[in-house]
C-alpha positions as CSV (number, residue, x, y, z in Angstrom):
1,M,33.4,136.4,24.0
2,N,35.2,137.4,20.8
3,V,35.3,141.2,20.5
4,L,36.2,141.5,16.8
5,P,32.8,140.3,15.4
6,L,31.0,142.6,17.8
7,L,33.1,145.6,16.6
8,Q,32.6,144.6,12.9
9,A,28.8,144.4,13.5
10,A,28.7,147.8,15.2
11,F,30.7,149.6,12.6
12,S,29.0,148.0,9.6
13,D,25.5,148.8,10.8
14,Q,24.3,151.5,8.4
15,N,22.1,153.0,11.1
16,T,24.9,153.9,13.5
17,K,26.7,157.3,13.4
18,G,29.4,156.1,15.8
19,V,30.4,153.4,18.2
20,V,30.4,153.5,22.0
21,I,32.6,151.0,23.8
22,D,32.1,150.5,27.5
23,I,35.3,149.2,29.2
24,N,35.6,147.8,32.7
25,S,38.7,145.6,32.6
26,G,42.0,145.2,34.5
27,G,43.7,144.7,31.2
28,G,44.5,141.5,29.3
29,T,47.4,140.3,27.2
30,P,49.4,142.9,25.2
31,V,48.9,140.9,22.0
32,Q,45.1,140.7,22.4
33,A,44.9,144.4,23.3
34,S,46.9,145.3,20.3
35,I,44.7,143.2,18.0
36,I,41.6,145.0,19.3
37,H,43.2,148.4,19.2
38,D,44.3,147.9,15.6
39,A,40.9,146.6,14.5
40,I,39.2,149.7,15.9
41,L,41.6,151.9,14.0
42,D,41.0,149.9,10.8
43,L,37.2,150.0,11.2
44,K,37.2,153.7,11.9
45,K,39.1,154.3,8.7
46,K,36.9,151.9,6.6
47,Y,33.5,153.2,7.9
48,H,34.4,156.8,8.8
49,K,32.7,156.6,12.2
50,K,33.8,158.1,15.5
51,V,34.5,156.0,18.6
52,I,33.7,156.9,22.2
53,V,35.1,154.9,25.1
54,V,33.4,155.0,28.5
55,G,35.6,153.7,31.3
56,E,34.0,152.2,34.4
57,D,35.7,151.0,37.5
58,I,38.9,149.7,36.0
59,M,40.7,150.5,32.7
60,A,44.2,149.3,33.2
61,S,47.1,148.2,30.9
62,G,45.6,146.5,27.8
63,A,42.2,148.1,28.4
64,Y,43.8,151.6,28.4
65,F,45.7,150.7,25.2
66,I,42.5,149.7,23.5
67,S,40.8,153.0,24.7
68,V,43.4,155.2,23.1
69,S,42.1,154.1,19.7
70,A,38.9,156.1,20.4
71,D,38.3,159.7,19.4
72,K,37.1,160.5,23.0
73,I,37.5,158.8,26.3
74,Y,35.1,159.5,29.2
75,V,36.0,158.2,32.7
76,N,35.2,158.9,36.3
77,P,38.3,160.6,37.9
78,N,38.7,157.5,40.1
79,T,38.8,155.1,37.2
């Protein structure tokens, strides 16, 4: 699944006040994580919407890099 169109749709929806991203991933490639991270930062700037990341069981390497683009990160202490 391509994440970028989903992010674009979420941010461009006029009815949303913010975007919540649920992450449960062991990572991914650095390049792909960077592309998603940068897209989130660009979309936040363009649409002036806050981003919240919710971490589930795993949020490692590339998943963590993506999450730091959020305004708030919520995780279980064991994540």
